Backbone as JSON, one array per atom type, in Angstrom:
{
  "sequence": "MKEEKVDFIGWMVILAFILNVIFTAVIIYIFFYTGSEPSTLIVAWFGFTTGEIVVGGAIQRKKYDIEYGKKQPFQPPPGIFTKEIDRDDSIL",
  "N": [[10.49, -30.69, -0.84], [10.43, -27.44, -1.76], [11.64, -24.74, 0.14], [10.27, -21.43, 0.43], [11.52, -18.25, 0.18], [11.56, -15.62, 2.39], [10.7, -12.31, 1.36], [11.73, -9.02, 1.64], [9.45, -7.35, 2.06], [7.72, -9.16, 3.04], [8.68, -9.6, 5.67], [8.57, -7.04, 6.53], [5.97, -7.02, 6.64], [5.42, -9.05, 9.0], [7.05, -7.74, 10.99], [5.57, -5.48, 10.96], [3.08, -6.61, 12.13], [4.3, -7.89, 14.81], [5.47, -5.69, 16.09], [2.68, -4.23, 16.47], [1.36, -5.83, 17.96], [2.94, -5.33, 20.31], [3.05, -2.78, 21.06], [0.03, -2.35, 21.43], [-0.17, -4.09, 24.23], [1.55, -2.19, 25.29], [0.08, 0.16, 25.23], [-2.28, -0.52, 26.83], [-1.29, -1.35, 29.02], [-0.54, 1.53, 29.9], [-2.92, 2.55, 30.02], [-4.24, 1.35, 32.23], [-2.56, 2.27, 34.35], [-2.3, 4.78, 34.15], [-4.88, 5.51, 33.61], [-6.08, 6.86, 31.57], [-6.45, 7.02, 28.16], [-4.47, 7.13, 25.22], [-6.02, 8.23, 22.46], [-5.48, 9.46, 20.3], [-2.88, 8.57, 19.8], [-2.98, 6.18, 19.09], [-4.58, 6.09, 16.96], [-2.84, 7.19, 15.01], [-0.83, 5.48, 15.31], [-1.82, 2.99, 14.57], [-2.87, 3.7, 11.85], [-0.47, 4.51, 10.37], [1.1, 1.87, 10.46], [-0.83, 0.46, 9.02], [-0.92, 1.69, 6.49], [1.6, 1.42, 5.46], [1.6, -1.61, 5.11], [-0.39, -1.65, 3.43], [1.01, -0.15, 1.1], [3.25, -1.55, 0.44], [1.92, -4.07, 0.01], [0.96, -3.33, -2.29], [3.05, -2.73, -3.9], [4.2, -5.24, -3.85], [1.97, -6.5, -5.39], [2.15, -5.28, -7.84], [5.04, -6.26, -8.68], [4.49, -8.53, -9.07], [2.33, -8.7, -10.68], [4.02, -7.78, -13.26], [5.94, -9.45, -13.47], [4.71, -11.98, -13.97], [3.46, -11.23, -16.22], [0.56, -10.62, -15.98], [-0.77, -7.98, -16.12], [-0.04, -5.24, -18.16], [1.91, -2.35, -18.16], [0.71, 0.98, -18.12], [-1.18, 1.98, -21.16], [-2.43, 4.09, -23.26], [-5.18, 4.22, -24.9], [-5.31, 3.33, -28.39], [-4.95, 6.06, -30.73], [-5.72, 8.03, -29.23], [-4.17, 10.35, -28.4], [-3.1, 11.16, -30.67], [-5.21, 11.59, -32.72], [-6.34, 13.31, -35.17], [-7.61, 16.71, -35.37], [-10.88, 17.56, -36.28], [-11.21, 20.23, -38.55], [-12.95, 22.82, -39.67], [-12.58, 24.67, -41.95], [-13.89, 26.39, -43.63], [-15.78, 28.17, -42.06], [-14.39, 30.26, -41.04]],
  "CA": [[9.53, -29.46, -0.82], [11.28, -26.08, -1.87], [11.56, -23.58, 0.91], [10.24, -20.08, 0.02], [12.27, -17.01, 0.9], [10.68, -14.39, 2.78], [11.34, -11.09, 0.98], [11.62, -7.41, 2.33], [8.18, -6.88, 2.28], [7.11, -10.12, 3.93], [9.3, -9.43, 6.6], [7.89, -5.7, 7.08], [4.49, -7.43, 7.47], [5.83, -9.72, 10.1], [7.51, -7.02, 11.96], [4.56, -4.83, 11.75], [2.14, -7.22, 13.36], [5.0, -7.81, 16.17], [5.12, -4.24, 16.72], [1.35, -3.92, 16.68], [1.16, -6.27, 19.42], [3.9, -4.61, 21.45], [2.3, -1.53, 20.83], [-1.17, -2.72, 22.08], [0.3, -4.35, 25.22], [1.76, -0.96, 26.22], [-1.08, 1.03, 25.55], [-3.09, -1.38, 28.1], [-0.32, -1.09, 30.51], [-0.3, 2.79, 30.38], [-4.34, 2.69, 30.25], [-4.37, 0.56, 33.56], [-1.63, 2.99, 34.87], [-3.03, 6.15, 34.31], [-6.72, 5.74, 33.26], [-6.34, 7.62, 30.33], [-6.4, 6.23, 26.66], [-3.68, 8.07, 24.06], [-6.54, 7.99, 21.47], [-4.85, 10.21, 18.87], [-1.49, 8.29, 19.37], [-3.66, 4.99, 18.67], [-5.24, 6.06, 15.59], [-1.59, 7.67, 14.25], [0.03, 4.34, 15.22], [-2.51, 1.87, 13.44], [-2.86, 4.44, 10.45], [0.95, 4.49, 9.77], [1.28, 0.53, 10.19], [-2.01, 0.18, 8.24], [-0.18, 2.52, 5.3], [2.67, 0.46, 5.34], [0.98, -2.74, 5.02], [-1.12, -1.39, 2.03], [1.9, 0.31, 0.18], [4.21, -3.01, 0.58], [1.03, -4.91, -0.9], [0.57, -2.6, -3.59], [4.38, -3.1, -4.64], [4.32, -6.62, -4.2], [1.15, -6.96, -6.36], [2.85, -4.87, -9.17], [6.27, -7.12, -9.24], [4.11, -10.12, -9.77], [1.56, -8.5, -12.41], [4.71, -7.74, -14.38], [6.9, -11.06, -13.51], [3.74, -13.26, -14.46], [2.26, -11.15, -17.27], [-1.07, -10.4, -15.74], [-0.84, -6.73, -16.58], [0.93, -4.68, -18.8], [1.9, -0.81, -17.88], [-0.69, 1.54, -18.75], [-1.1, 2.28, -22.37], [-3.62, 4.76, -23.46], [-5.94, 3.67, -26.11], [-4.74, 4.05, -29.66], [-5.47, 7.3, -31.31], [-6.2, 9.14, -28.18], [-3.25, 11.68, -28.38], [-2.86, 11.26, -32.2], [-6.03, 11.67, -33.5], [-6.45, 14.56, -35.89], [-8.79, 17.46, -34.9], [-11.36, 17.82, -37.59], [-11.2, 21.57, -38.85], [-13.79, 23.17, -40.88], [-11.99, 26.03, -42.64], [-14.99, 27.42, -44.5], [-16.62, 28.96, -41.04], [-13.59, 31.51, -41.26]],
  "C": [[10.67, -28.44, -1.02], [10.84, -24.85, -0.97], [11.44, -22.26, 0.1], [11.13, -19.12, 0.93], [11.7, -16.23, 1.24], [11.52, -13.08, 2.16], [11.18, -9.86, 1.87], [10.08, -7.28, 3.02], [7.29, -8.05, 3.2], [7.56, -9.83, 5.32], [8.61, -7.54, 7.35], [6.42, -6.15, 7.53], [4.72, -8.23, 8.63], [6.32, -8.93, 11.12], [6.22, -6.02, 12.46], [3.33, -5.31, 12.71], [2.98, -7.29, 14.72], [4.91, -6.6, 16.68], [3.69, -3.6, 17.19], [0.91, -4.32, 17.98], [1.8, -5.94, 20.57], [3.29, -3.4, 21.81], [0.93, -1.58, 21.81], [-0.9, -3.02, 23.47], [0.81, -3.16, 26.2], [0.86, -0.06, 26.6], [-2.09, 0.41, 26.69], [-2.66, -1.09, 29.11], [-0.95, 0.38, 30.85], [-2.06, 3.25, 30.67], [-4.57, 2.15, 31.72], [-3.47, 1.73, 34.56], [-2.51, 4.1, 35.37], [-4.43, 6.68, 34.17], [-6.91, 6.4, 32.3], [-5.86, 6.94, 29.38], [-5.89, 7.38, 25.77], [-4.67, 7.75, 22.82], [-5.86, 8.52, 20.21], [-3.29, 9.25, 18.5], [-1.88, 6.93, 18.61], [-3.74, 5.23, 17.24], [-4.06, 6.75, 14.74], [-1.12, 6.37, 14.1], [-0.48, 3.2, 14.07], [-2.48, 2.6, 11.96], [-1.57, 3.91, 9.92], [1.12, 2.97, 9.39], [0.24, -0.03, 9.1], [-1.18, 0.49, 6.71], [0.82, 1.55, 4.86], [2.84, -1.09, 4.9], [0.5, -2.54, 3.5], [0.05, -1.03, 1.21], [2.59, -0.88, -0.11], [3.32, -4.19, -0.24], [0.98, -4.48, -2.37], [1.95, -2.79, -4.47], [4.17, -4.57, -5.08], [3.53, -7.07, -5.23], [1.76, -6.57, -8.04], [4.05, -5.58, -9.68], [5.22, -8.09, -9.63], [3.0, -9.96, -10.69], [2.62, -8.42, -13.31], [5.56, -8.91, -14.49], [5.95, -12.04, -14.31], [3.16, -12.54, -15.9], [0.9, -10.75, -17.01], [-1.5, -8.84, -16.42], [-0.02, -6.07, -16.76], [0.98, -3.01, -18.15], [0.99, -0.13, -18.7], [-0.31, 1.91, -19.99], [-2.28, 2.58, -22.66], [-3.77, 4.25, -24.94], [-5.29, 3.97, -27.24], [-5.62, 5.06, -30.31], [-5.96, 8.16, -30.33], [-5.47, 10.28, -28.29], [-2.91, 11.69, -29.67], [-3.87, 11.38, -32.98], [-6.09, 13.15, -33.87], [-7.46, 15.5, -35.67], [-9.54, 17.68, -36.17], [-11.74, 19.51, -37.6], [-12.34, 21.87, -39.97], [-13.27, 24.97, -41.18], [-12.81, 27.11, -43.42], [-15.92, 28.52, -43.48], [-15.87, 30.35, -41.19], [-13.95, 32.14, -42.08]]
}
């Protein structure tokens, strides 16, 4: 069996998961200690980690698509920018 090497984005996802678990444990401790929930901090933290994972996934998907030929870089339809404009000079 061939072992697959975990790339940077894979490590980023693993790290985000571990940090989310640690963050949750710390927030639960703070909540029981102070009786107050830092809701803004929670929203910001999970928004940040979710954004990192989504961006990493988009980068990984783009690399996969280009490597295996699933998608080509964006090409406008033929003639969309080179189409001649029909002008009726008889109106002038």
